[in-house]
C-alpha angles and dihedrals in degrees: 000000000000090000093051096051097070091045092051091048092053091047091050092048091050091050092050091049092053098048098070091049091051092050093052108098120170117215116185124176135178129202126192131178098241146349087232108060119180121244115256091010129109115265110191125205134182128203128193127194122193143165101207103306095338124098117243122210122220151131129270129207132168136231129184117215133197115191090344096308125109112246096171144009131204141174116225113267090222093056124272101239118101145152115220099326131047127183128186108184099182119048104152121200117212123237091245088068093062112128096002116123104234137169119226110210123195110196111205118194119193136160087260093056143280129294128191114211112200123196122178116224139178112195117223136191 
């Protein structure tokens, strides 16, 4: 019995260490006004990051994709650091993007992991 006690204590400690990691689930969502933003006009987006009902802090950066390949990168002009809720009120699409099917990707990095949020857009006049 004395030999089993240390083994059981180690097994219990390992199980307790694993449980919080298993409960951590990162949920990240993005909302934008439209899939057809206008060139040279403000296009606002909001991003939320949660672990259940708790806010999760992180960083945001942007990538612009054409047919799955990155054709541009940008950091948010309002600063990319946030806790729970992020809002960028002024993403402005250039005129050269008019009519091209693009994917706007918001890359969210947190202590619980990274999520890529893709949003298809076609810029109009």
